[in-house]
N, C-alpha and C positions, 0 to 999 in steps of 0.2 A: 314105270321109268325105265329108263334107259342105260345103256352100257357102250361106252366108247372102247374101241380094239383099234391101237395102233399097228399095223402088222406090215411085214415085206414080203413081196414076191418073189421067187427066184426063177427067171425066164428059163432057163436051162433045165431046170428038174419040177419046175409046176408047183414047189412045194412053198406053203406059206409059213411066214414065221412071227407069231403074236409076241410084239414086243413089249408092249404096256397095256393094260387092261385099268378102264377108270368108269366110276360113276358121273363123275362130270363129263359135260359134252367136250370134247375136241377135235380139232380139224385142221384140214391141209396142211398135211407134212412137205418140208421142203428137207432135202437132203445136204448138208454142209459140203464143201468141194473138198474136205480131208478126210469124209467118209466115216468122221469118228461121231456125228451125231446127226439128229432129227430135229427140226424146228417146227412146233405146231402153237396153234392159237385156242386160246378157250376162256370163256366169261372177260372177253375185252383184253385180255394181256396176251402176252407171247412168252412160250417156254421152251425149254432145251432139253432135249431126250438124250443122254450118252448111249452109246452102243457098245457099252464095255462090259455088260453083263450085269450092270446092276443099275437098270433104267428108272428114272423118276422124272416127274415134271418139275425142272427149276426154273423160276419167274426170270425172265430178262427184264430189266428195267429199261423202260421206253417212256421214263420222264413222265410228263404231263398226259402223254397220250395211253388213255386208259380205257376207249371206246374202239379197241380194233375189230374189223372184221376177219375173213379168211382169207384177204389178199395181200399177202407176204412175199419175201422174198431175197435170196442172198447174191450178193454180187460174186462176177464171176472169179476177181481175187480172194474171195471168203471174207472180207474186212467189212463189209457195210451191208445193214439193212433196210430193204424198201417195205414201209409199212402201211397199211391204209386205215384211218382213223378218223373218227368223227366228232373228238371232243373239244375242237375248238370252233366248229363252223356248224355241227349240228348234221353235217352230211360228210360223205367219206371225201379224204383229202391224202394225197401221196406225201410220205414223209421220209427219209431216210436219216440213219443213226447209226454208231459202231457195232459190230457183230457181238461183241460183249454187254452192250448197253449205254445208255445215253442217254442226252438231251435230242430230241427228233428235231432235224431241221426240214424245213417246209420245201415242198419241191414245183408242186400243181398250185398255179393262181387259180383255178377255176373248181367249182364243185358241183357235183359230185365227181368224183374221178377215184378209181380201184385199179391198183398196180395188177401187172401179169406176168411182164416179163423183161429183164437184161438183157442189153444187146453185147454178144461175146466181148468184147473190148471194154465192156464195163461203161460205156459213153452216156448210151441212151438209155431210155426208160421206155416202155410201151404199156400203154393202160386203157381203161375204157372209161367213158366220159359222157354225162349227158348234158347236152348244150342246148339244145331245143328239143324237138319230138320224141327222139329215140335216142338209145347207145351207139355210138361209134368207138372208132380205135383211133387213138392218139399216142403220137411219141412227143418226147421233149428231152432235151440235155439231162444226164441224173444229176447236174447240180445246179437244176433248175432254169428255167428260160423258158421262152416262148414256144407253145406248142404248136405242132402240125396235125392236122386232122388226114386221117388216110383211107378212110370209108366213107362210101354214101350209096344210097339206094337200098340199103337194108332194112328191113324190120326191126333188127336189134343185132347186135356184134358183142362178142363177149372174148375173154380169154386169150389174148394176143400172146405169143410165145415166141422167140426167134430161133433158128437152126443155130447150130453149132458153128456152121461158117459164116453165121450172118447175111447168108443171101436170101432170106426167105423171113415172113413171119406168118405164122399158123395162127388162124382162129376160128370159132364158129361163127356161123351168121344165118339170120332166117330170112328168106325169101319167099314169096308166095306162100307162107303159112307154115315153112318146112327149116327147121333148124339143121344144117349141113356143117362139115369141115370145108374152110378154104386156106388158100396161102398166098401171098403176095409179095412182092418185093419189099424193101425197108421203105420206098418212097411211096408205097401204096399202088405201083402200078403191076403188070402180068398179074391180074388177078384169075385165079384157077379154083374150080370147085373139086375138091377133092373126094369127098363120099357125094354117094346119089343112093339113099336107100330109104327103107320104114323108118327105119330108128330115130330118135332125136338125138342126137350127138353134140357134146359140149368137151372144153379144156383139152384141147390138143396139145401135147407135149411130145416134142423132140428129143430122142435121146441123145446125151452127150458125144456117142461115136456118129450122130447124123444118119442113122440108118433106119429107125423103127419111130412111129409115133403112137404114142399111149392117149386113149382117149377114154370118156365116159359116156356108155350109150343107154339113152332112155327107151323104155317102150313107145311106140306110135302114140300119138295124141297127148301126151303131156307137155302142159306148158310149163314154161321158165326151166329153172334147175330145182325142184323141191328135193329137201332131204325125205328120207322113211319112204324110199321106193326099193323093188326089186331092181337091180342095175345092173350090167355088164361092163366088165372093164375090156377094152379092147386092143388090139395093136395093127398097123397097117406099115408096110412099106413107106420110108419117107418119099419115094418116087410115084406112090399111088399104088392101088391094086386092092385085091380082096381082104378085109380084115380077119382076123383071128379072135375069137372068144377067148381070153384069158380066164375068166372066172368071174361068177355070179355073185353079189353080195348084197345085202341090205343096206343102203346107204344113199348116194347121190350127193346134194347139197353136203360139202364137206369132205366127201372123199377124197378128191384129186382136184382141188379146183387150181392150184400153184404145181412149178413145175416139183416133180418129185423122184427124179430118176436118181439111182447111185452113179457117183463118179465113174464106174467101169460100166455102165451102160447093162449089167447083168441084171441089175435090179431094180424095184421101184419100191416108193413106200406109200401107204395109201392109211384110211381110216372106214373100218365099218360099226355097224351099227348092232345091237341087239336088246330086245324087251327084256327087262326083267321084271320079276315079281314085286309089290308092291307099288 
């Protein structure tokens, strides 16, 4: 059996606070813009965890959408949730709904599509889609509409996340068999590789102050982004440079798939897992 631990890492002290432990599988924390709660998914549903000293998993009404994966997030104004759900299509589709819950509105016309980022002004969504042989990065209006493909020439792309000034989209992309971190302008131009090492690097998340990129690093040779691995959470300057290992944990898939920074940029949330007897 497994236990999920929802935790917060403080960058200034290095201390880790365990917020919640549960025997169910939970994943992918978002931090609400007001700093008062975390949003996680589990068992195809979405939950709010208050940070007021008595944390519990409080289910959010997502209407018909009951097959959510772990690609979800909160709009910059804190009013709207983006979710990725496969109830209607049998493959992941992006929807939006009110932060308190309600009827989902379909955003992406094509599937599969997996949400990953809001533009800072709240007008655009960045997501991953498979339209032919591989997965690429796409954007479309947050209200729905025609999508624009931003990447090409990669074996696989994932995890697009905007910088807080809206000048860049960071993502992980695989070329020549190596998954590294990249950034590009919101129109797909000015592509830059930002890591070049032996790790398998996924899910870069710019901090709200724009200074730091948090990401997940697997050991060399790992394919995809599996769970149940000894992984590292690393941080690097947003301008590029050598990464710092913040902590090691047993996790991977589900640990930091989506934006997870606190509004003050001094902390971030993550999920780690532990084996239990039984």
